[in-house]
C-alpha angles and dihedrals in degrees: 000000000000124000115215103220122182129219113212132188112205128191115187118183121183139149148133135272118209133206090238142345117327114208098203142351137191115208147179124200123195099190103113113106119233128247107229145134098291100035135039123202107221096177136357139168138168119209126192132203123230085042115258138166111258132199130189135219139156115253128219092281095048097257118143109243124198107203125191143159125215116203099167115097109262140167095201137030123206128187120187121190118190122184143163115213134182111215136188133219119258112299113144101077116111131217121266094258097048131089135052124312125246089258092053092054090054095055112116093241091055093046092047093048095054101025096129090054095048101056125076119263124205094273098038104053119126136210130229093270093056093043088056091050090050091052090052093049092047092048093053098051125071097210135038091236094057090045090052092054089048090054091053091049092047094051093046090050095048104037119058118217106238122165112228094019092117142013134236091269094058121112140206094271092052091054091045093050094054095032092227138083145123130282090277092058094044090051093047091052092047093048091049092052093046091052092047087054091055099257119129104239136179137194116240125205124197144098136302127206103223099217125063090196097044119170117238111259097012114131115215137181102261132182145231103251142191133207139157142255128197132191119239100154087312134023114277122195126211135167106222094182091063098025094235138115114258110264147138095333093057126082119191119221103164149343135213146130093292144330092297089069095052112032111158092229133009137154150133128255144179113239145053123335124288114258096200150320123244126205129190124173122183120184126189125187106222097178 
C-alpha cells in the first residue's frame, strides 16, 4: 500500500507597524512547524527585520518558540518564517466502536492527567444554552468519540465561516451569539463544548493548504489555520471549520488550551502605539 504524502513549502510573513520610532522590543514567534509522527520538518528558518539574534526553545505545551529582542530604533518589525514540511493523509481517527467509555473518562486518573485540557479557558467558556446543547449531544451518543464528531458537525452547521467577522480577542460565546466567525472562533467553540462534555481537548494552530487538488509547484495564498484535537485513548485531530479529518493539507505549529497559548507573534515594546499588523502566508505544494 502506498501513502500519498505531500511536501509543502510555507512562507509566513507577519509584523507590526508603529506610529513612530520604537526604541526596543522583546518578542516571541510561534511559526516553526513541529516534527512529529504525521509530519516531518525538512527545513525551517525564522528571519527578523531589523536584524536581531534569535534563540529557540520549546514552551510548556511543546511549541517551538523563536525569541528575539530588537534594540535598534525601528518603526516596523517584520518576521518571516520559511519551512518545508512533509505531511501525511488522515490517519489518526478511530472506528466508531473504539476508544474509552464515558465512565473511563471520568475516572480520577484520567481527570488528573488531562485536567488543564478539561477546564474552560478565557476564550472557550460556554453559557447555559450551550451547556444544555452539550448535555443533549452527549446523551444521544454511546461513545465519547462519536459525540466528539457530533459536536464538530453541530458547530459547523450552526456557525458560518466568515473572514473578518471577529478579531483575535474574540471568544466562543461571541461567535455563537452572532453565528459566524473564523477558524479560530469555530475551534474555540468546539474545544469548549468537548471539554464541557468531559473530553480532554486542545486547540491546534498551524497552516492549511487551500486546495485539495493542488498543482505541483503552484504558489497560492494560504492561511494560518486552527483546528482541534480530543483525547479518546489517543489524540484525534479534526478540522471543524472544513468538516474534515486533519491530513496532508494541514501543518501543525503548536497546541495549547486556546489561541492565547499559541499566537504566531507577540511581544512588548517601548514606543508609540502600533498602527496595525500585517499577515501574508504563501503555500506551495512541491510534491
